[in-house]
Backbone as a chain_set.jsonl record, in Angstrom:
{"seq": "MERLKRPLAILCLILMGILIVGAVVLALIGTERSARLLMADLFCLIVIPVAFYGYQMLMNVMKKKNPEEEKKD", "coords": {"N": [[0.807, -1.189, 0.0], [1.997, 1.182, 0.613], [3.543, 1.576, -1.59], [1.821, 2.551, -3.461], [1.125, 5.121, -2.749], [2.922, 7.264, -3.427], [3.088, 7.28, -6.368], [0.348, 7.816, -6.884], [0.057, 10.282, -5.65], [1.71, 11.87, -7.243], [0.381, 11.599, -9.678], [-2.018, 12.851, -8.975], [-1.121, 15.476, -8.509], [-0.241, 16.179, -11.095], [-2.647, 16.02, -12.504], [-4.095, 18.0, -11.151], [-2.606, 20.262, -11.864], [-3.083, 20.336, -14.63], [-5.836, 20.788, -14.574], [-5.925, 23.317, -13.368], [-4.61, 24.931, -15.261], [-6.416, 24.557, -17.338], [-8.663, 25.774, -16.193], [-7.882, 28.449, -16.108], [-7.601, 28.999, -18.842], [-10.24, 28.526, -19.737], [-11.558, 30.493, -18.277], [-10.58, 32.775, -19.48], [-11.579, 32.581, -22.058], [-14.417, 32.951, -22.011], [-17.008, 32.397, -23.125], [-20.464, 31.205, -23.207], [-20.588, 28.428, -23.188], [-17.989, 27.805, -22.345], [-18.139, 28.764, -19.783], [-19.774, 26.92, -18.503], [-18.125, 24.666, -18.716], [-16.028, 25.594, -17.189], [-17.172, 25.664, -14.637], [-17.494, 22.909, -14.23], [-14.827, 22.184, -14.257], [-13.847, 23.551, -12.001], [-15.319, 22.222, -10.058], [-14.153, 19.667, -10.25], [-11.616, 20.362, -9.369], [-12.059, 20.572, -6.694], [-13.132, 18.092, -5.914], [-11.259, 16.049, -6.601], [-8.861, 16.319, -4.893], [-10.16, 15.833, -2.436], [-11.112, 13.227, -2.771], [-8.665, 11.896, -3.02], [-7.578, 12.365, -0.49], [-9.471, 11.025, 1.066], [-8.961, 8.422, 0.171], [-6.374, 8.067, 1.185], [-6.935, 8.184, 3.944], [-8.542, 5.907, 4.193], [-6.674, 3.921, 3.546], [-4.94, 4.177, 5.724], [-6.599, 3.341, 7.819], [-7.09, 0.711, 7.042], [-4.523, -0.268, 7.236], [-4.047, -0.179, 9.982], [-5.842, -2.098, 10.843], [-4.808, -4.484, 9.906], [-2.276, -5.723, 11.196], [-0.625, -7.928, 10.75], [0.129, -7.973, 8.079], [1.936, -5.909, 7.955], [4.121, -6.934, 9.323], [4.99, -8.88, 7.539], [6.06, -7.475, 5.416]], "CA": [[0.0, 0.0, 0.0], [2.895, 2.344, 0.627], [4.069, 1.782, -2.937], [0.819, 3.246, -4.262], [0.921, 6.507, -2.321], [3.731, 8.236, -4.172], [2.607, 7.475, -7.751], [-0.964, 8.456, -6.882], [0.25, 11.695, -5.319], [2.26, 12.514, -8.439], [-0.718, 11.657, -10.636], [-2.953, 13.866, -8.506], [-0.516, 16.787, -8.758], [-0.262, 16.432, -12.539], [-4.036, 16.282, -12.858], [-4.458, 19.303, -10.601], [-1.958, 21.267, -12.707], [-3.828, 20.407, -15.886], [-7.13, 21.412, -14.295], [-5.712, 24.74, -13.101], [-4.352, 25.566, -16.56], [-7.691, 24.55, -18.049], [-9.545, 26.774, -15.592], [-7.432, 29.772, -16.551], [-7.945, 29.134, -20.264], [-11.691, 28.639, -19.85], [-11.964, 31.795, -17.746], [-10.211, 33.808, -20.45], [-12.396, 32.463, -23.27], [-15.57, 33.756, -21.654], [-18.283, 32.115, -23.769], [-21.418, 30.522, -22.333], [-20.17, 27.022, -23.08], [-16.781, 27.732, -21.528], [-18.534, 28.999, -18.393], [-20.22, 25.615, -17.987], [-16.937, 23.824, -18.557], [-15.268, 26.143, -16.068], [-17.811, 25.181, -13.4], [-17.14, 21.493, -14.11], [-13.402, 22.163, -13.928], [-13.702, 23.95, -10.598], [-15.851, 21.113, -9.267], [-13.115, 18.627, -10.22], [-10.518, 20.855, -8.542], [-12.422, 20.335, -5.299], [-13.429, 16.682, -5.668], [-10.087, 15.172, -6.738], [-8.078, 16.256, -3.654], [-10.965, 15.221, -1.377], [-11.101, 11.787, -3.027], [-7.324, 11.409, -2.706], [-7.456, 12.395, 0.966], [-10.287, 9.915, 1.562], [-8.215, 7.195, -0.12], [-5.29, 7.968, 2.163], [-7.517, 7.847, 5.244], [-8.961, 4.513, 4.11], [-5.478, 3.078, 3.599], [-4.441, 4.2, 7.097], [-7.484, 2.506, 8.626], [-6.831, -0.678, 6.645], [-3.193, -0.618, 7.73], [-4.161, -0.408, 11.418], [-6.612, -3.31, 11.078], [-4.037, -5.651, 9.491], [-0.867, -5.615, 11.613], [0.155, -9.054, 10.272], [0.697, -7.611, 6.783], [3.077, -5.021, 8.199], [5.236, -7.781, 9.742], [5.448, -9.624, 6.382], [6.828, -6.586, 4.534]], "C": [[0.855, 1.259, 0.0], [3.41, 2.636, -0.775], [3.085, 2.536, -3.822], [0.709, 4.724, -3.932], [1.673, 7.51, -3.183], [3.279, 8.391, -5.626], [1.231, 8.139, -7.821], [-0.861, 9.936, -6.538], [0.792, 12.465, -6.523], [1.177, 12.651, -9.499], [-1.727, 12.729, -10.26], [-2.398, 15.275, -8.76], [-0.532, 17.158, -10.238], [-1.677, 16.783, -12.982], [-4.501, 17.642, -12.352], [-3.839, 20.432, -11.434], [-2.681, 21.45, -14.03], [-5.169, 21.107, -15.675], [-6.993, 22.91, -14.03], [-5.451, 25.501, -14.399], [-5.643, 25.631, -17.371], [-8.649, 25.584, -17.504], [-9.16, 28.18, -16.035], [-7.821, 30.002, -18.007], [-9.447, 29.325, -20.428], [-12.191, 29.986, -19.319], [-11.648, 32.919, -18.733], [-11.065, 33.758, -21.706], [-13.693, 33.236, -23.091], [-16.862, 33.514, -22.413], [-19.212, 31.385, -22.795], [-21.029, 29.055, -22.13], [-18.92, 26.884, -22.207], [-17.087, 27.994, -20.055], [-19.022, 27.709, -17.747], [-19.032, 24.687, -17.753], [-16.066, 24.298, -17.401], [-15.853, 25.679, -14.737], [-17.495, 23.707, -13.17], [-15.677, 21.346, -13.705], [-13.179, 22.519, -12.463], [-14.244, 22.881, -9.651], [-14.809, 20.003, -9.141], [-11.918, 19.057, -9.376], [-10.805, 20.669, -7.054], [-12.524, 18.848, -5.015], [-12.177, 15.799, -5.7], [-9.22, 15.17, -5.476], [-8.847, 15.61, -2.493], [-10.976, 13.703, -1.538], [-9.734, 11.188, -2.682], [-7.108, 11.359, -1.193], [-8.27, 11.253, 1.598], [-9.61, 8.575, 1.324], [-7.085, 7.006, 0.884], [-5.816, 7.597, 3.546], [-7.949, 6.381, 5.277], [-7.765, 3.572, 4.2], [-4.885, 3.059, 5.012], [-5.288, 3.327, 8.013], [-7.242, 1.036, 8.316], [-5.482, -1.152, 7.205], [-3.252, -0.93, 9.226], [-4.915, -1.693, 11.722], [-5.821, -4.573, 10.771], [-2.576, -5.532, 9.915], [-0.014, -6.776, 11.118], [0.825, -8.727, 8.932], [1.924, -6.736, 6.944], [4.309, -5.851, 8.577], [5.814, -8.544, 8.559], [6.345, -8.763, 5.496], [8.135, -6.322, 5.136]], "O": [[0.462, 2.284, -0.559], [3.684, 3.786, -1.118], [3.486, 3.105, -4.837], [0.242, 5.505, -4.761], [1.096, 8.507, -3.619], [3.101, 9.518, -6.086], [0.977, 8.939, -8.722], [-1.609, 10.753, -7.075], [0.369, 13.592, -6.782], [1.064, 13.692, -10.146], [-2.236, 13.438, -11.129], [-3.138, 16.163, -9.183], [-0.801, 18.304, -10.596], [-1.881, 17.73, -13.742], [-5.221, 18.355, -13.052], [-4.49, 21.448, -11.679], [-2.87, 22.573, -14.498], [-5.587, 21.921, -16.499], [-7.859, 23.689, -14.43], [-6.001, 26.581, -14.614], [-5.929, 26.642, -18.013], [-9.378, 26.214, -18.271], [-10.031, 29.007, -16.306], [-8.313, 31.073, -18.363], [-9.88, 30.196, -21.183], [-13.143, 30.551, -19.858], [-12.379, 33.907, -18.803], [-11.261, 34.784, -22.358], [-14.035, 34.08, -23.92], [-17.754, 34.36, -22.354], [-18.8, 30.997, -21.702], [-21.136, 28.521, -21.027], [-18.814, 25.944, -21.419], [-16.378, 27.504, -19.176], [-18.721, 27.435, -16.586], [-18.945, 24.011, -16.727], [-15.441, 23.489, -16.715], [-15.111, 25.338, -13.816], [-17.253, 23.298, -12.034], [-15.334, 20.478, -12.901], [-12.407, 21.857, -11.769], [-13.694, 22.663, -8.572], [-14.605, 19.461, -8.055], [-11.274, 18.223, -8.74], [-9.877, 20.615, -6.246], [-12.051, 18.386, -3.977], [-12.06, 14.882, -4.886], [-8.864, 14.087, -5.012], [-8.254, 14.92, -1.663], [-10.862, 12.973, -0.553], [-9.658, 10.098, -2.116], [-6.516, 10.409, -0.681], [-7.816, 10.603, 2.539], [-9.674, 7.687, 2.174], [-6.869, 5.899, 1.378], [-5.209, 6.785, 4.243], [-7.744, 5.694, 6.278], [-7.84, 2.536, 4.861], [-4.378, 2.026, 5.45], [-4.754, 2.646, 8.888], [-7.194, 0.207, 9.225], [-5.338, -2.31, 7.597], [-2.577, -1.849, 9.69], [-4.665, -2.323, 12.75], [-6.125, -5.634, 11.316], [-1.717, -5.265, 9.075], [1.208, -6.644, 11.061], [1.952, -9.152, 8.679], [2.855, -6.82, 6.144], [5.425, -5.503, 8.19], [7.01, -8.838, 8.553], [7.288, -9.271, 4.891], [8.944, -5.595, 4.559]]}, "num_chains": 1, "name": "protein.A"}
């Protein structure tokens, strides 16, 4: 489980960077369609870090419930 944390964190950072650049571009375009896409982009900017944080919390709980797996590694 520890091996998954770092690649997922890097993936999350890359995705967040893409979403931020997309939000800036969509805000500068200023059409009605881009406004809708901007709202979807901003929603994803909130949901993705929350989902990643929830995943980390779930992994910590799973790790505490299975101490035998920790001894094997």
